[in-house]
C-alpha positions as CSV (number, residue, x, y, z in Angstrom):
1,M,-10.3,5.8,12.9
2,S,-9.7,9.2,14.5
3,K,-6.2,10.3,15.2
4,F,-7.0,10.2,19.0
5,K,-8.2,6.6,18.8
6,E,-5.1,5.6,16.8
7,R,-2.8,7.3,19.2
8,N,-4.6,5.6,22.1
9,L,-4.2,2.2,20.4
10,F,-0.6,2.9,19.6
11,S,0.2,3.9,23.2
12,R,-1.5,0.6,24.3
13,L,0.7,-1.3,21.9
14,K,3.8,0.4,23.4
15,K,2.7,-1.2,26.7
16,K,2.6,-4.6,24.9
17,D,-1.2,-4.9,25.1
18,K,-2.2,-8.1,23.2
19,D,-5.8,-6.9,22.9
20,A,-4.7,-3.6,21.3
21,F,-2.6,-5.7,18.8
22,A,-5.8,-7.7,17.9
23,V,-7.7,-4.5,17.4
24,A,-4.9,-3.1,15.2
25,Y,-4.8,-6.3,13.2
26,D,-8.6,-6.2,12.5
27,L,-8.3,-2.5,11.7
28,Y,-5.5,-2.6,9.2
29,V,-5.2,-6.2,7.8
30,A,-7.3,-5.5,4.7
31,D,-5.5,-2.3,3.8
32,I,-2.0,-3.9,4.3
33,N,-3.1,-7.0,2.3
34,R,-4.4,-4.8,-0.6
35,F,-1.2,-2.8,-0.6
36,I,0.9,-5.9,-0.7
37,F,-1.3,-7.5,-3.4
38,F,-1.0,-4.5,-5.7
39,K,2.8,-4.7,-5.3
40,I,3.3,-8.5,-5.9
41,G,0.1,-9.5,-7.8
42,N,-0.4,-12.9,-6.2
43,K,-3.3,-13.3,-3.7
44,D,-1.9,-16.3,-1.8
45,E,1.5,-14.8,-1.5
46,A,0.0,-11.4,-0.5
47,N,-1.9,-13.2,2.3
48,D,1.3,-14.9,3.5
49,L,3.3,-11.7,3.3
50,T,0.5,-9.9,5.2
51,S,0.9,-12.4,8.0
52,V,4.6,-11.8,8.0
53,V,4.1,-8.1,8.3
54,F,1.9,-8.5,11.4
55,L,4.3,-11.0,12.9
56,K,7.2,-8.5,12.4
57,T,5.0,-5.8,13.9
58,W,4.3,-7.9,17.0
59,D,8.1,-8.5,17.3
60,Y,8.5,-4.7,17.2
61,V,6.0,-4.4,20.0
62,K,7.7,-7.1,22.1
63,T,11.1,-5.6,21.7
64,N,10.1,-2.0,22.4
65,N,11.1,-0.8,18.9
66,L,7.9,1.4,18.6
67,V,9.7,4.4,20.1
68,D,10.9,5.6,16.7
69,S,7.5,5.3,14.9
70,R,5.1,8.2,14.8
71,T,1.9,6.3,13.9
72,L,0.8,2.7,13.9
73,K,-0.3,2.9,10.2
74,A,3.1,4.3,9.2
75,L,4.8,1.5,11.0
76,L,2.7,-1.1,9.3
77,Y,3.3,0.3,5.9
78,K,7.0,0.6,6.5
79,I,7.2,-3.0,7.6
80,A,5.1,-4.0,4.5
81,R,7.4,-2.1,2.2
82,T,10.5,-3.7,3.6
83,S,8.8,-7.1,3.5
84,I,8.0,-6.7,-0.1
85,V,11.6,-5.7,-0.9
86,D,12.8,-8.9,1.0
87,Y,10.2,-10.9,-1.0
88,Y,11.6,-9.7,-4.3
89,R,15.2,-10.1,-3.2
90,S,14.6,-13.7,-2.2
91,R,12.7,-14.6,-5.4
92,Q,14.4,-12.2,-7.8
93,V,11.2,-11.8,-9.8
94,V,9.8,-8.8,-11.8
95,A,7.2,-6.7,-10.0
96,S,3.7,-6.7,-11.5
97,I,0.4,-5.0,-10.7
98,D,-1.6,-8.1,-11.5
99,D,-1.2,-11.4,-13.3
100,E,-3.2,-13.6,-15.6
101,E,-4.7,-15.6,-12.6
102,H,-5.7,-12.5,-10.5
103,K,-7.2,-9.8,-12.6
104,I,-8.1,-6.6,-10.8
105,D,-11.6,-5.3,-11.6
106,V,-12.8,-2.0,-10.4
107,I,-16.4,-1.2,-11.4
108,D,-18.6,1.7,-10.4
109,D,-22.2,0.4,-10.6
110,A,-23.6,3.9,-10.6
111,Q,-22.3,4.5,-14.1
112,D,-24.1,3.6,-17.3
113,V,-22.9,0.8,-19.7
114,V,-21.1,3.2,-22.1
115,S,-19.3,4.8,-19.2
116,Q,-18.4,1.4,-17.7
117,I,-16.9,0.3,-21.0
118,A,-14.9,3.5,-21.2
119,L,-13.9,3.1,-17.6
120,N,-12.8,-0.5,-18.1
121,S,-10.8,0.5,-21.1
122,D,-9.1,3.3,-19.2
123,L,-8.4,1.1,-16.2
124,E,-6.9,-1.6,-18.5
125,M,-4.7,1.0,-20.1
126,I,-3.6,2.3,-16.7
127,R,-3.0,-1.3,-15.4
128,A,-0.9,-2.1,-18.5
129,K,1.2,1.1,-18.1
130,L,1.6,1.2,-14.3
131,P,4.4,-1.5,-14.3
132,E,6.4,0.6,-16.7
133,L,6.7,3.4,-14.2
134,K,9.7,3.7,-11.8
135,I,9.1,1.6,-8.7
136,E,9.0,4.8,-6.6
137,Y,6.3,6.4,-8.8
138,R,4.3,3.2,-8.8
139,E,4.4,2.8,-5.1
140,I,3.3,6.4,-4.5
141,L,0.4,6.0,-6.8
142,I,-0.7,2.8,-5.2
143,M,-0.5,4.3,-1.7
144,R,-2.3,7.5,-2.7
145,F,-5.0,6.3,-5.0
146,V,-5.5,2.6,-4.3
147,N,-5.0,2.6,-0.5
148,D,-6.3,6.2,-0.2
149,L,-3.5,7.3,2.1
150,S,-3.0,11.0,2.9
151,L,0.2,12.8,1.9
152,D,1.1,12.9,5.6
153,E,0.7,9.2,6.0
154,I,2.8,8.5,2.8
155,A,5.5,10.9,4.1
156,D,5.6,9.0,7.4
157,I,5.8,5.6,5.6
158,T,8.5,6.7,3.1
159,G,10.5,8.9,5.5
160,K,10.1,11.9,3.1
161,N,8.5,15.2,3.8
162,K,5.0,16.1,2.6
163,V,6.2,18.5,-0.1
164,N,8.4,15.7,-1.6
165,I,5.4,13.3,-1.6
166,R,3.3,15.9,-3.3
167,V,6.0,16.5,-6.0
168,L,6.5,12.8,-6.4
169,T,2.7,12.2,-6.9
170,F,2.6,15.0,-9.5
171,R,5.6,13.5,-11.3
172,A,4.2,10.0,-11.1
173,L,0.9,11.1,-12.5
174,K,2.6,13.1,-15.3
175,A,4.8,10.1,-16.2
176,L,1.8,7.8,-16.2
177,R,-0.1,10.2,-18.4
178,E,2.8,10.4,-20.8
179,L,3.0,6.6,-21.1
180,I,-0.8,6.4,-21.7
181,E,-0.6,9.1,-24.4
182,E,2.2,7.3,-26.2
183,K,-0.3,4.5,-26.9
């Protein structure tokens, strides 16, 4: 979605437009759900938490709390992040990228079989090491490379500046590389 269309949608939301909220839901539900799933590792609970995120967003819309937010996407990810924190606080469980019931498979059909085997091995190694990273590093990598968010969008979501996000991404990748090389 272009920045102009998103701004237009966001301004409609500021006017409590229910149709605009429905459009926003359709536009962002898959991205938010994927972000949450990668953070908690359970499909059903990710679906439930995604619903909570959109309910909280609608509450923000109804109570005119959109004034402080710069973009709709940033607002949704901020609400998702705080909802995930609340989720873990209420359950006091350890964060995981996936679990035994819900394996995450990423396959590029354009590659040959040998490349696919190497890719699967690399992804498995990354998946195994990702939970060992600091939460901040893991979150940055998921937003940047799984959800394909720009540095500006991640900066809006986290409340940090773009330079900090670039440095954090570099450090997170370096830390992940070091963990993988240890093996």
